[in-house]
C-alpha positions in Angstrom: 44.0 45.7 40.3 44.5 45.4 36.4 44.2 48.5 33.9 43.6 48.6 30.2 45.6 51.2 29.0 47.6 51.7 26.3 49.6 54.8 25.0 49.0 54.0 21.6 45.0 53.5 22.2 43.7 55.5 19.9 39.9 57.3 21.1 36.9 56.5 19.1 34.0 57.5 20.7 34.9 58.6 23.5 34.9 62.8 24.3 38.2 65.4 25.0 37.1 65.1 28.6 36.0 61.2 29.2 38.6 59.1 30.9 36.9 55.6 29.7 36.2 54.7 26.1 33.6 52.3 25.0 34.0 50.7 21.2 33.4 48.2 18.7 29.8 47.3 19.6 28.3 43.7 18.7 24.5 42.4 19.6 24.0 38.6 19.5 20.5 37.4 19.4 21.7 33.7 21.2 24.9 32.3 21.7 28.5 33.7 20.6 31.7 33.4 21.3 31.4 35.5 24.5 28.0 34.3 26.1 26.3 31.5 26.1 22.6 33.4 25.5 22.2 37.0 24.0 24.3 39.7 24.9 25.5 42.8 23.6 29.3 42.6 23.5 31.6 46.0 23.7 35.2 47.4 24.0 36.6 49.0 27.6 39.4 51.1 27.5 41.1 53.8 29.8 42.5 56.5 27.8 45.8 58.7 27.6 46.2 62.3 29.6 43.4 62.3 31.7 43.6 59.6 35.1 40.4 58.1 36.5 39.8 58.6 40.2 40.9 55.9 42.7 38.2 52.7 41.9 36.8 53.3 45.3 35.4 56.8 44.7 33.4 55.0 41.7 32.2 52.8 43.9 31.4 54.7 47.2 29.3 56.7 44.2 27.4 54.3 42.5 26.7 52.2 45.9 24.3 55.0 46.8 22.0 54.0 44.2 23.2 50.2 44.9 24.4 49.1 48.1 24.9 45.6 47.4 27.5 46.5 44.5 29.4 48.2 47.2 30.8 45.2 49.1 32.1 43.7 46.2 35.6 43.5 44.7 36.2 44.6 41.8 40.0 43.4 39.4 39.6 46.6 37.5 37.8 49.1 36.1 36.3 46.8 33.5 34.2 44.6 35.8 33.2 47.6 37.9 31.5 48.9 34.6 30.7 45.3 33.4 29.0 44.7 36.9 27.0 48.8 37.1 25.8 48.2 33.2 24.6 44.6 34.3 22.8 45.9 37.3 20.8 49.2 35.1 20.3 46.6 32.5 17.2 45.1 34.9 15.8 48.6 34.6 14.4 48.4 38.2 12.0 45.9 36.7 13.6 42.8 37.7 14.2 41.8 34.2 15.9 38.4 34.1 19.3 40.4 32.7 22.0 38.3 34.9 24.4 36.7 33.4 27.9 39.0 32.1 31.6 38.2 31.2 35.0 40.0 31.1 37.7 39.5 28.8 40.7 41.4 29.3 43.0 41.7 26.0 46.7 44.1 25.9 44.9 47.3 24.8 40.9 46.7 26.1 39.1 44.7 28.1 35.9 42.9 26.4 32.5 43.1 27.9 29.5 41.3 27.5 26.2 42.0 29.4 23.2 39.7 29.0 20.9 41.1 26.7 17.0 41.2 25.3 16.6 44.3 23.5 19.2 45.4 21.5 18.7 49.3 21.5 17.8 49.7 24.9 21.0 47.6 26.4 22.9 49.9 24.0 21.7 53.4 25.6 21.8 51.5 28.8 25.8 50.9 27.9 25.6 54.6 27.3 23.7 55.4 30.0 26.0 53.7 32.1 28.9 55.4 30.5 27.7 58.8 31.2 27.3 58.4 34.8 31.0 57.0 35.4 32.1 60.3 34.0 29.8 62.5 35.5 31.2 60.6 38.9 35.2 61.4 37.6 34.3 64.8 37.0 32.0 65.6 40.3 29.5 66.3 38.4 25.5 66.1 39.1 23.8 63.0 37.1 20.3 62.8 36.8 20.1 59.4 37.2 16.1 59.0 38.1 15.4 61.0 34.9 17.2 59.0 32.7 16.0 56.2 34.3 12.7 56.6 33.5 13.6 57.2 29.7 14.8 53.2 29.7 12.2 52.2 31.2 10.1 53.6 28.6 12.4 52.6 25.6 12.2 49.0 27.1 7.7 49.4 27.8 7.6 50.0 24.1 9.8 47.5 22.8 8.2 44.3 21.3 9.2 42.2 24.6 8.1 45.7 26.5 4.1 43.9 27.2 3.8 42.5 30.6 1.8 39.8 28.9 4.3 38.6 26.5 7.3 39.6 29.0 6.0 37.1 31.8 5.5 34.6 29.2 8.5 34.5 27.6 10.8 35.0 30.9 9.3 32.0 32.4 10.2 30.0 29.3 13.1 30.8 29.6 12.8 29.2 33.4 11.6 26.7 31.6 13.9 25.5 29.0 11.3 26.7 26.3 13.3 28.4 23.5 11.4 32.0 22.5 12.1 34.3 20.1 10.2 37.3 18.2 9.6 36.9 14.4 9.4 40.8 13.3 7.8 39.4 10.0 4.8 38.2 11.5 4.9 40.6 15.0 4.4 37.4 16.4 6.4 35.4 19.7 7.1 31.5 18.4 7.8 29.3 21.6 9.6 26.3 20.7 11.2 25.1 17.5 10.0 23.3 14.3 6.6 20.8 14.5 6.4 21.6 18.4 6.2 25.2 18.3 3.2 27.5 18.7 2.9 31.2 17.7 1.2 34.1 19.1 0.2 37.8 20.1 0.1 37.9 24.4 -2.8 34.9 25.2 -4.0 34.0 21.8 -1.9 31.3 19.9 -2.1 30.2 16.0 -3.9 26.7 17.8 -7.1 29.0 18.9 -10.6 28.8 16.6 -9.9 32.2 14.8 -13.5 31.8 14.4 -13.7 31.5 18.4 -11.4 34.2 18.9 -13.4 36.8 16.6 -17.1 36.0 18.4 -15.7 36.6 21.5 -15.4 40.6 20.4 -18.8 41.1 19.6 -20.7 41.2 22.8 -24.2 40.6 22.0 -24.4 37.7 19.9 -21.7 36.3 23.1 -24.5 37.2 25.6 -26.8 35.5 23.1 -25.3 32.2 23.2 -24.4 32.6 26.7 -28.0 33.4 27.7 -28.7 30.3 25.8 -26.7 27.8 27.8 -28.7 29.2 30.4 -25.9 31.0 32.4 -27.3 35.0 33.9 -26.8 37.6 31.7 -27.7 40.9 32.3 -30.7 42.7 30.1 -29.9 45.1 27.7 -30.2 45.7 24.1 -28.5 47.1 21.1 -28.5 51.1 20.5 -27.1 52.8 17.2 -28.4 56.5 18.8 -28.2 58.3 21.4 -32.1 58.6 21.4 -32.6 54.7 21.1 -30.1 54.4 24.4 -32.0 56.9 26.1 -35.4 54.8 25.0 -33.5 51.2 26.2 -32.9 52.6 29.6 -36.0 54.0 30.2 -37.7 50.5 29.3 -34.6 48.3 31.7 -35.0 51.0 34.5 -31.7 52.9 35.5 -28.7 52.1 36.7 -27.8 50.8 33.5 -24.2 49.9 32.5 -22.6 51.5 28.6 -20.2 50.1 26.6 -19.2 49.4 23.1 -20.2 46.1 21.2 -16.5 46.4 20.4 -13.8 47.2 22.4 -11.0 46.0 25.1 -10.1 46.7 28.2 -13.0 48.7 29.6 -12.2 51.5 27.5 -15.9 53.3 26.7 -17.4 51.7 29.7 -19.6 53.3 31.9 -21.4 51.1 35.0 -24.1 52.7 37.4 -25.6 54.9 34.8 -28.4 57.1 37.4 -30.2 59.1 35.1 -30.6 60.5 31.7 -27.7 62.9 31.7 -25.5 60.5 32.9 -26.2 58.3 30.1 -25.8 61.0 27.5 -22.1 60.9 29.1 -21.8 57.6 29.1 -22.7 57.1 25.5 -20.4 59.5 24.3 -17.7 58.3 25.6 -18.6 54.7 24.0 -19.5 56.1 21.3 -15.4 57.6 21.3 -14.3 54.1 22.2 -15.6 52.3 18.9 -12.9 51.7 16.1 -13.3 54.0 12.8 -13.5 50.7 10.5 -16.9 49.4 12.7 -20.5 50.9 12.8 -21.9 52.4 15.8 -23.4 49.7 17.8 -23.7 50.5 21.9 -25.0 48.3 24.5 -27.1 49.6 27.3 -28.1 46.8 30.0 -28.9 46.8 33.4 -26.2 47.4 35.8 -25.9 44.8 38.8 -24.4 46.4 41.9 -21.8 44.3 43.5 -17.7 43.5 43.1 -15.8 43.0 39.2 -14.3 39.8 39.1 -12.1 38.1 36.5 -12.1 34.6 36.1 -9.5 33.0 33.8 -9.4 29.7 32.5 -6.5 28.0 30.9 -7.4 25.1 28.4 -10.5 24.7 29.5 -9.6 24.7 33.3 -10.0 27.5 36.0 -6.5 28.8 36.8 -7.6 32.0 39.1 -9.6 34.7 40.1 -8.9 38.4 40.7 -11.2 41.3 42.6 -10.2 44.2 40.5 -11.2 47.6 42.1 -11.2 51.4 40.6 -8.4 53.5 41.2 -8.9 55.5 44.3 -6.8 57.5 46.7 -7.1 57.6 50.5 -6.9 61.8 52.4 -4.5 63.0 54.7 -6.6 66.6 55.5 -3.7 69.1 53.8 -3.5 67.3 50.0 -5.8 68.0 47.0 -7.1 64.8 45.3 -4.7 65.9 42.3 -1.5 65.9 44.6 -2.8 62.7 46.2 -3.2 61.2 42.7 0.9 63.1 41.8 1.5 60.9 45.1 1.1 57.8 44.5 1.3 57.3 41.2 5.5 57.8 42.7 5.0 54.5 44.2 7.1 51.7 42.7 4.3 49.4 42.9 3.0 51.7 40.3 6.4 51.7 38.0 3.8 50.9 35.3 6.6 48.4 34.0 6.0 44.9 33.0 6.4 43.2 36.3 4.7 45.8 38.4 1.6 45.4 40.2 -0.5 48.4 38.9 -0.5 51.0 36.4 -0.4 54.3 37.5 -3.9 56.6 37.8 -4.9 58.0 35.0 -5.9 61.6 34.9 -9.3 61.9 32.4 -12.5 63.4 31.5 -14.0 60.2 32.9 -12.3 60.7 36.0 -13.2 64.2 36.3 -16.8 63.7 35.5 -17.4 60.9 38.1 -15.3 63.5 40.6 -18.0 65.7 39.8 -21.2 63.7 40.5 -19.8 62.9 43.9 -19.0 67.2 44.2 -15.6 66.4 44.1 -12.6 67.6 41.9 -9.0 67.5 41.6 -8.5 69.9 44.0 -10.7 69.1 46.8 -8.9 68.6 50.2 -10.6 65.4 51.5 -10.3 64.5 55.2 -8.1 62.0 56.5 -8.5 58.7 56.4 -11.7 58.8 54.1 -11.4 56.9 51.0 -12.0 58.4 47.2 -13.0 56.0 44.3 -11.7 57.9 41.0 -13.8 55.3 38.9 -17.2 53.9 38.4 -14.9 51.0 36.4 -12.4 48.5 37.3 -10.2 49.4 35.0 -6.6 48.2 35.6 -4.8 50.3 32.9 -6.4 53.2 33.9 -4.9 52.8 37.4 -7.4 50.1 39.3 -6.2 47.9 42.1 -6.3 43.4 41.6 -6.9 41.7 44.5 -6.4 37.8 44.3 -9.7 35.8 44.4 -9.0 32.4 43.4 -9.2 30.8 46.7 -12.4 32.0 47.9 -14.3 31.1 44.9 -17.1 28.1 45.5 -17.2 25.4 43.9 -20.1 26.4 41.3 -18.4 29.6 40.0 -15.6 27.8 39.3 -17.7 24.5 37.2 -19.4 27.6 35.6 -16.3 28.7 34.5 -15.0 26.2 33.2 -18.7 25.2 31.2 -18.6 28.6 29.2 -14.4 27.7 29.0 -15.3 24.4 27.2 -17.5 25.6 24.9 -14.6 27.5 23.4 -11.6 26.5 21.2 -9.0 28.8 22.8 -5.9 28.8 25.5 -6.9 31.5 27.5 -10.4 33.0 28.7 -11.0 35.5 30.6 -14.8 36.1 31.9 -15.7 39.3 33.5 -18.7 38.9 36.3 -20.2 41.0 38.7 -20.6 39.6 42.2 -21.2 40.3 45.7 -18.2 38.3 46.2 -17.0 34.7 44.9 -17.9 32.5 47.8 -21.1 32.4 47.2 -22.7 30.5 44.5 -24.1 32.2 41.3 -27.3 29.7 41.9 -28.0 31.6 44.8 -26.6 34.9 44.5 -26.7 38.4 43.3 -24.2 37.6 40.1 -24.4 37.9 36.1 -21.6 37.7 33.4 -20.7 40.7 31.9 -18.6 39.6 28.7 -15.9 37.3 27.8 -12.5 37.9 26.3 -10.2 35.5 24.0 -7.2 37.6 25.2 -6.9 38.2 28.5 -3.9 39.9 30.6 -2.3 37.9 33.0 -0.2 40.4 35.3 -3.2 40.7 37.3 -3.3 37.4 38.3 0.9 37.0 38.4 1.6 40.5 40.7 -2.1 41.2 42.2 -2.1 44.3 43.5 -2.4 42.1 47.0 -2.5 38.3 47.9 -0.2 35.7 46.4 0.9 35.3 42.9 -0.8 32.8 41.0 1.4 31.5 38.3 -0.5 32.1 34.7 2.1 32.3 32.2 3.1 28.4 33.5 -0.5 27.1 32.9 -0.2 28.4 29.5 3.1 27.4 28.5 2.4 23.7 30.1 -0.8 23.5 27.9 1.7 23.3 24.8 4.5 21.5 26.5 5.4 19.1 29.4 9.4 20.4 29.9 11.6 22.7 27.6 12.1 19.3 25.9 9.5 18.5 24.9 9.5 22.1 22.9 12.1 21.1 21.1 13.1 18.9 17.8 16.2 17.3 18.1 19.8 19.2 16.2 22.6 18.0 14.9 25.3 21.1 14.9 28.9 21.0 12.7 31.5 23.3 12.7 32.1 22.5 9.0 30.3 20.9 6.8 30.3 20.8 2.9 26.8 20.8 0.5 27.6 17.3 -0.6 28.5 15.5 3.1 25.1 17.6 4.5 23.0 15.7 1.8 24.4 12.3 2.7 23.7 13.4 5.7 20.0 14.1 5.2 20.0 10.8 2.9 20.7 8.4 5.6 18.2 9.7 8.2 15.6 9.5 5.3 16.8 6.3 4.8 15.8 5.1 8.5 12.6 7.9 8.5 11.0 8.5 5.3 8.2 10.1 6.9 10.6 13.2 8.1 10.4 16.4 7.7 14.4 17.7 7.8 15.8 21.2 7.7 19.4 21.8 7.2 21.9 25.2 6.2 25.3 25.7 5.7 27.3 28.3 4.2 26.0 27.4 0.7 23.0 25.9 1.1 19.5 25.5 2.6 17.6 22.3 2.4 14.2 21.1 3.2 14.9 17.4 2.7 16.0 17.2 -0.2 14.9 20.8 -2.0 17.2 23.2 -1.9 16.0 26.5 -0.9 16.8 30.1 -1.3 19.7 31.4 1.4 19.1 34.3 2.7 22.6 36.9 3.3 22.1 36.7 6.8 22.4 33.4 7.9 20.7 33.3 11.3 17.5 34.5 9.3 17.8 30.8 7.5 18.2 29.2 10.7 15.2 31.1 11.9 12.8 29.7 9.1 14.0 26.1 9.1 12.9 26.2 12.6 9.3 28.6 12.0 8.6 25.5 9.7 5.4 23.9 11.4 6.5 20.3 10.1 10.2 20.2 11.2 11.2 16.9 12.3 15.0 17.8 12.6 18.1 20.5 12.6 21.1 20.7 11.1 23.6 23.6 11.0 26.6 24.3 10.0 28.2 27.2 12.7 32.1 28.2 11.8 34.0 30.2 13.7 33.1 33.4 10.8 29.3 33.2 11.8 30.0 32.9 15.1 32.0 35.7 15.4 29.6 37.4 12.7 26.6 36.5 14.1 26.2 34.0 17.2 24.1 31.2 17.4 20.0 30.7 17.2 19.4 28.4 19.3 20.4 27.0 22.0 22.7 23.6 23.0 22.2 20.6 20.4 21.7 16.7 20.5 24.7 16.1 18.4 28.4 18.0 17.5 30.4 17.1 15.0 33.6 19.4 15.0 36.6 18.4 12.6 39.5 20.3 13.5 37.5 22.7 15.5 39.4 26.1 16.4 39.1 27.4 20.1 35.8 29.8 18.6 34.3 26.8 17.5 34.9 25.0 20.5 31.6 26.6 22.3 29.9 24.4 20.5 30.5 21.2 22.5 30.6 22.6 25.7 26.9 24.3 24.9 24.7 21.0 24.6 23.0 18.7 26.3 23.0 16.8 29.4 23.4 12.9 27.5 24.7 14.3 24.1 26.8 13.4 21.7 30.5 15.2 20.7 32.0 14.2 17.8 35.6 15.3 17.1 38.1 14.7 14.6 41.9 16.3 14.8 44.0 14.8 12.2 43.0 11.3 12.1 42.6 11.7 16.0 38.8 11.0 16.9 37.3 11.7 19.9 33.9 11.0 20.7 31.8 11.9 24.3 28.5 10.0 24.8 26.5 10.2 28.0 29.7 10.9 29.9 32.0 8.6 28.6 34.6 9.4 26.3 36.1 6.3 23.0 39.4 7.7 21.2 40.9 5.9 18.6 42.2 6.6 15.2 40.4 6.7 11.9 41.1 4.2 10.0 43.4 4.7 6.6 40.0 4.8 4.1 37.6 5.4 6.4 35.6 8.5 6.0 34.7 11.0 8.2 31.1 11.1 7.5 30.9 7.4 8.4 32.2 7.9 12.2 29.5 10.6 12.8 26.6 9.5 11.0 26.9 6.4 13.1 26.2 8.4 16.6 23.1 9.9 14.9 21.6 6.8 15.9 21.6 8.3 19.2 18.9 10.7 18.5 16.9 8.6 15.7 
């Protein structure tokens, strides 16, 4: 077993009692000299004066939490640390962070673990370090509470939302480039003219007018009614007095909800009398944003189950039944205790990958319990199910049940007819029905509302039933494959501004209508027009790949940039290397199948294309530009 330990190693971050030290942190957003993807890289070493326990002791303690790690072999403490950090970085959320590397040096070991969110990954490494030191000192370590804090850190990140994370993970699996645009607060999928941008399930290719229209529930209802679809009778009111009058005219039970809203916030169904309506009105009023006028819908309350129908690109893809949060009595525990017990279940981790949220305790719950002559302190008999809300709000702990395979063809046609009236990638249609297996034409069926930004986790990870791969349906709307999401990329390890302009001119001579983005250490171009060069090199690359008309990218990635920032993108179509260093050779490894790699060492030329290698010596007066410009024909 190798131990990186040196008598002249200066303690850097280690505390006086620590036996391990971690230092030289570096975060890369993409491929780098140590890993072919985004990574947190740091150095690991043993410090003098104190001896670690035998490595078997650490493996034994860690194996209590992660049993499979107990059965692996580790060359050193650094290899064990890397494996543990990689495992913990998944946060018990099934995050897709599986890659790592360990590279020994004379005085330390460089560890690289795949990373998505820098701050979370950095805290994971410190967390694992503290765990190792606690094992060394035979001290208690509050693992679970600390892990919850890490989970919350990731949940609060830009990648922590269930819809964003599901799309990001699916994009990676399909080879579709995906990254966050910090200044815009958007995710980008794809490069250049192929790309789309969006927030969750809304995208720049959606109609802004249609998206805004779906938030106006009153106008939407009127529109759907003109199409002949079943809409509950109702009215818009501006005061509580008007709400009471509308309810009397419609007839109880009624449903009350704000005109502008989402996620079921402020919605109360099955309001039975004026007393309940007063409370429901107050909840709807509280849910209205401050910049909106008071407009509340009072409508007929239809009996039945709550379903979400989802259409992508005008086509039906999934149906889910939503049930309110509930608990089952055991004859001993109170409702409050049953809720706490339920919330501790792994399925309610409330993570981007868990099928249920934690049950929320609030005034609306307590009011509904009171209507059932119960309270949070009530003990209910064994086997009795008590529903905690009238509304099946998933974000408050409701359940989702896959109903895709039960839906009647008429109801599929209804959903598609509605979706095809809107220029929206995704559309959620909320309906009430006894069950979806009966046609809407001959059953108690009503459309409640439509949503332009529907969540997808309920379909991807239902509480019950099979998963529907909605993220794939969404991304396949824009890209048939990962290749379809990309534009050609030519990568150099070194190129002068003059040679860069020559390359641009050569390509434009064959494709005058193309838009070409090019960047080197000294300049940024769009075609022959010079642009502002950012100090952050990868910001220049991102800006070019964000260009909605870009046909091709040319980028220089010398060793200093690869070490400092890493690459912004993965894989190139053509790589041109002139007297490359060992670090720069990573560019030749990070290519697509069938790509071309041109390497010059002195006057020796090696060209690798489509599995074949051609070697020759550069002519005495032959410029190197002539060699690689000839190869651009492969992508032109």
